[in-house]
Backbone bond lengths (Angstrom), bond angles and torsions (degrees), N, CA, C in turn:
res aa  C-N    CA-C-N  psi(-1)  N-CA   C-N-CA  omega(-1)  CA-C   N-CA-C  phi
1 M - - - 1.452 - - 1.519 107.64 -
2 A 1.309 116.32 132.71 1.459 120.76 -179.60 1.527 110.05 -63.86
3 I 1.312 115.53 132.47 1.468 121.10 -177.80 1.522 111.15 -59.26
4 A 1.343 117.96 -31.13 1.461 121.76 -179.97 1.528 112.42 -61.47
5 L 1.328 117.70 -22.71 1.460 121.14 179.27 1.526 112.65 -77.04
6 L 1.304 117.88 -15.73 1.465 121.72 -178.46 1.524 108.71 -82.90
7 V 1.331 116.39 80.23 1.462 122.30 -171.03 1.527 113.99 -92.43
8 H 1.315 117.50 -5.41 1.464 121.71 178.74 1.527 110.03 -110.41
9 T 1.321 116.43 171.36 1.457 121.91 171.44 1.527 108.55 -132.66
10 T 1.329 115.40 160.48 1.457 120.40 178.05 1.521 109.68 -147.94
11 D 1.310 115.68 150.95 1.459 121.64 168.40 1.528 106.22 -96.68
12 I 1.328 115.82 136.22 1.468 121.15 -178.42 1.526 108.77 -106.67
13 Y 1.331 115.64 125.87 1.458 122.95 178.32 1.523 108.61 -113.86
14 R 1.332 116.39 142.83 1.460 121.52 179.62 1.526 108.66 -131.72
15 K 1.327 116.98 141.68 1.463 120.92 178.76 1.519 110.34 -70.23
16 E 1.318 115.16 134.03 1.463 122.20 175.14 1.518 108.25 -134.68
17 K 1.321 115.71 145.91 1.460 120.43 179.17 1.517 110.16 -65.07
18 V 1.317 115.08 142.41 1.458 121.64 177.63 1.518 107.75 -88.37
19 A 1.311 117.06 127.67 1.467 122.16 -178.17 1.523 110.88 -57.65
20 G 1.337 116.03 130.71 1.454 121.84 176.04 1.508 115.39 77.53
21 K 1.312 117.97 4.03 1.459 120.06 -176.64 1.527 112.57 -112.50
22 G 1.305 118.48 14.18 1.465 120.76 177.90 1.510 112.41 70.36
23 L 1.335 116.73 -120.42 1.454 121.22 -174.82 1.527 113.77 -89.79
24 T 1.315 118.88 2.63 1.458 122.04 179.65 1.520 109.78 -68.96
25 S 1.333 116.35 140.89 1.457 119.86 176.89 1.519 110.01 -140.73
26 N 1.311 115.62 151.62 1.459 122.97 178.91 1.516 109.16 -126.90
27 F 1.343 116.50 155.65 1.459 120.46 172.92 1.521 109.18 -76.21
28 V 1.325 116.11 130.96 1.461 123.50 179.40 1.525 107.55 -122.14
29 K 1.341 116.66 134.94 1.460 119.81 179.42 1.522 109.84 -66.48
30 K 1.351 115.65 122.17 1.466 121.87 179.62 1.520 111.50 -100.03
31 Y 1.339 116.72 -39.14 1.461 121.42 -177.05 1.522 109.23 -141.02
32 E 1.318 115.88 146.89 1.458 121.35 -177.44 1.525 110.14 -122.54
33 A 1.328 116.14 141.04 1.469 124.00 175.20 1.530 112.71 54.13
34 V 1.329 116.83 48.18 1.459 122.61 177.68 1.532 108.20 -79.98
35 K 1.330 117.07 130.81 1.462 121.12 179.57 1.520 110.39 -65.51
36 C 1.349 115.87 138.38 1.457 121.08 -179.62 1.522 109.78 -159.37
37 L 1.320 115.52 175.95 1.460 123.15 172.03 1.514 106.71 -131.76
38 V 1.334 116.91 122.14 1.465 122.84 -178.94 1.528 107.74 -106.17
39 V 1.338 116.41 122.31 1.467 120.71 177.73 1.527 109.55 -133.95
40 P 1.331 116.86 145.34 1.465 119.02 176.65 1.522 110.97 -63.14
41 A 1.321 116.25 151.61 1.469 120.83 176.20 1.523 108.82 -61.01
42 Q 1.320 116.31 142.82 1.461 121.76 -179.68 1.520 110.58 -71.42
43 V 1.313 116.33 149.75 1.464 121.49 -178.39 1.524 111.10 -57.05
44 G 1.334 118.62 -41.71 1.466 121.38 177.99 1.509 112.36 -59.43
45 D 1.336 116.71 -39.38 1.461 121.13 177.40 1.516 110.91 -65.19
46 T 1.322 116.97 -38.55 1.464 119.93 -177.94 1.518 110.95 -65.00
47 L 1.327 116.80 -34.96 1.468 119.95 -179.53 1.522 111.72 -76.56
48 N 1.325 117.86 -36.64 1.460 121.91 -173.93 1.526 114.46 -87.69
49 Q 1.323 118.01 -22.14 1.460 119.62 -170.92 1.524 113.87 -125.58
50 N 1.326 117.19 19.70 1.456 120.81 178.74 1.527 111.83 56.47
51 I 1.315 116.13 42.34 1.458 123.04 178.85 1.525 107.90 -101.00
52 T 1.319 118.22 145.42 1.452 122.77 -176.75 1.528 110.81 -99.94
53 I 1.317 116.68 126.92 1.466 121.02 177.49 1.520 108.73 -62.08
54 G 1.327 116.73 133.28 1.458 122.06 179.63 1.518 114.34 85.73
55 K 1.321 117.51 -10.61 1.462 121.41 -179.80 1.523 112.46 -116.31
56 D 1.336 117.19 -15.93 1.455 121.24 -176.82 1.525 110.59 -122.34
57 F 1.338 114.71 142.55 1.456 121.31 -173.23 1.519 110.15 -139.64
58 N 1.324 115.64 155.95 1.458 122.34 167.38 1.523 106.54 -105.61
59 V 1.321 116.00 134.16 1.464 120.87 177.42 1.524 106.86 -123.50
60 Y 1.327 115.70 128.64 1.464 122.57 -176.55 1.521 109.63 -108.46
61 F 1.341 115.95 141.33 1.457 122.92 -177.39 1.520 111.01 -131.95
62 E 1.345 115.08 163.90 1.459 120.85 171.21 1.528 108.63 -62.63
63 P 1.341 117.93 154.46 1.466 120.57 -174.09 1.524 115.48 -65.16
64 N 1.322 118.73 -18.28 1.469 120.16 -178.45 1.536 112.89 -97.52
65 T 1.306 118.01 11.11 1.468 121.84 -177.81 1.525 111.11 -74.46
66 D 1.338 116.28 134.61 1.468 122.52 176.98 1.528 107.93 -87.39
67 I 1.325 116.54 94.21 1.462 122.26 -179.16 1.523 108.09 -131.30
68 K 1.338 116.92 137.55 1.465 121.46 -176.25 1.515 110.85 -134.49
69 Q 1.337 115.23 155.62 1.452 120.51 173.51 1.524 108.24 -58.74
70 G 1.328 116.82 135.80 1.462 121.60 -178.80 1.518 113.56 96.53
71 D 1.344 118.43 -13.16 1.464 120.54 176.10 1.525 109.74 -66.89
72 R 1.318 115.71 155.96 1.463 121.44 175.48 1.517 108.09 -113.00
73 L 1.321 116.53 138.19 1.457 122.41 -179.87 1.522 109.84 -116.14
74 T 1.325 116.32 137.69 1.460 122.01 169.65 1.518 105.48 -117.66
75 T 1.339 116.34 109.80 1.456 120.94 -169.80 1.520 113.19 -95.30
76 S 1.340 114.97 161.35 1.464 121.18 176.28 1.527 111.23 -69.20
77 T 1.330 117.85 -10.67 1.461 121.76 176.83 1.532 111.29 -86.80
78 G 1.344 117.17 -1.02 1.460 121.41 177.94 1.515 114.73 91.68
79 L 1.322 117.95 8.63 1.468 121.70 -179.91 1.518 111.83 -95.57
80 T 1.317 115.79 146.97 1.462 122.32 166.82 1.516 105.95 -113.39
81 L 1.345 115.74 120.61 1.464 121.54 -172.26 1.516 111.01 -126.06
82 L 1.328 116.05 149.20 1.451 122.53 172.67 1.523 107.82 -107.19
83 V 1.340 117.26 129.66 1.457 122.07 -179.33 1.531 108.87 -76.98
84 N 1.341 116.08 117.11 1.466 121.78 -179.39 1.520 112.73 -93.68
85 G 1.323 116.94 -27.20 1.456 120.54 -178.16 1.519 110.89 -160.98
86 V 1.335 116.24 154.10 1.464 122.40 -178.41 1.524 108.74 -130.67
87 A 1.337 116.47 127.39 1.465 122.29 174.59 1.522 107.41 -113.75
88 D 1.318 115.82 125.74 1.460 122.55 -174.54 1.524 110.20 -102.85
89 Y 1.338 115.12 114.76 1.462 121.16 175.99 1.524 109.58 -115.66
90 K 1.338 117.35 41.18 1.454 122.82 -176.11 1.518 113.01 -65.11
91 D 1.315 117.57 -32.72 1.460 121.07 -174.13 1.521 113.39 -99.86
92 V 1.329 117.93 14.37 1.456 121.38 178.59 1.529 107.66 -88.93
93 D 1.305 115.77 112.31 1.459 121.62 -174.65 1.534 111.92 -56.10
94 K 1.307 117.12 134.13 1.473 127.41 175.11 1.525 114.93 71.75
95 V 1.302 119.36 -15.07 1.468 120.54 179.41 1.529 111.27 -130.98
96 A 1.313 117.68 26.25 1.466 121.19 -177.51 1.531 110.10 -58.12
97 H 1.328 115.88 132.76 1.462 121.78 178.03 1.526 109.02 -168.05
98 I 1.329 115.10 173.97 1.459 122.21 172.38 1.515 106.83 -119.09
99 E 1.326 116.38 131.28 1.461 122.05 178.51 1.521 108.41 -113.19
100 T 1.321 116.74 132.57 1.460 120.68 176.37 1.522 109.84 -120.85
101 T 1.326 115.66 149.08 1.450 120.97 169.42 1.518 106.80 -104.83
102 C 1.311 116.00 133.27 1.467 121.21 -173.08 1.527 110.15 -136.89
103 S 1.342 115.28 156.37 1.451 120.89 174.67 1.521 109.16 -128.42
104 T 1.332 115.61 153.77 1.452 120.57 -178.38 1.522 110.49 -69.63
105 Q 1.319 114.98 153.57 1.466 122.03 -179.66 1.515 109.45 -117.76
106 G 1.308 115.98 137.74 1.453 120.96 -179.00 1.505 114.61 -85.08
107 D 1.360 117.33 -9.87 1.463 117.97 -175.23 1.471 110.68 -91.89
């Protein structure tokens, strides 16, 4: 994916265990102002995959981005999203990128 298409930025948060609290975990900011492209989920995807229009998004990243399922994103578009899935196209010549499926968060 051409880097020029990554017109948005996002902060990436990842859950980490809280010291002394057992199994409790909090989101901690791992990366700041990471280049990305945020687009609404396509209508075909919403019909085939039980995705909700206006609540689900695809976010695209450079191929070297450290992004994982369960991460939380706070985007420059004003959205807070939870990463539901990650598709890695790092080795696809000329269009290498990472695609994530995300849903909005109410918190």
